N, C-alpha and C positions, 0 to 999 in steps of 0.2 A: 504494500500500500504506500510505501515511501521508498526513498533511495537507500535507507539504511539496510533493510533486509536484502535488497538487491545487491548491495555492496558486500554484505556478509556472505552471501551465496555465490559471489563472483559472477553475477549476471551483468554483462557489459551492455550499456545503452538501455538500461531498464531503470524504472523508479523515479525518473525525472521527466519533465515535459519541456523539451527544447528541440531545436532542429537537429536531426540526425539520430534521435532516439526513437524507439518503437513506442507507439501510442497505445498503451493499455490503460483505459480510462473507464471509470464508472461514474455516471451522473445520477444523483439520487436526491430525493426530497426527504431530508432527515426526519421531520416530524411524522411523515407517513410510512416510514420503514416498518414493515411487519412481515414476519415469516408466516406464510400460509401453508407450508408443507406439513403433512401429517404422516403417520405411519401407514395409513391407508392410501394416501396420495402424496408420495415423497417428491414427485417431480413438479409440484405446484410452484410457480414463480413467486418471489417475494413482492409485496406491494411497496410502492414508493421508488422503485428503481426505474428511472426514465430511459437511460441509454447505457449500453455497454459497448465499448470499442476495443477490439483486439487487433493489434498491429495496424491501427489506423482505420480499420473497417468496422462499420456499425453491425453488430451481431444481435443486438436486442434494442428494440425501439418501441416505447410506449406500450409495454406489456406483451410484445410479440417478438418471437425469435425470427430473424430475417432469413435464415437459411445459410448465411455466410459462415464459413469455418476457416478463418485465416490463422488460427493458432498453430503452434508447433512446439515440439519438445524442447525445453530449455536445458542446456547442459552447463554444469558448473565450469567456470573458467578458473584461472589461478586466483585463489583468494588471498586478500591482503593479510599480513601477519597480525 
């Protein structure tokens, strides 16, 4: 969610929003965030999440999955001491 975990895991170009970095962003309405998933329906989306961008592409918009799947497996780079 921030650059610190990305740095600790050695994930280059992640965790910050600036030119040249990958855009992994969640836009949400904090007062409306509610988990709607249950044991009977675990795939129910959370309420209050407006947009999710993965690698700069919108994958979730206003309660709907867009069908885009731009994600990829992230491999640890050399971690700082």
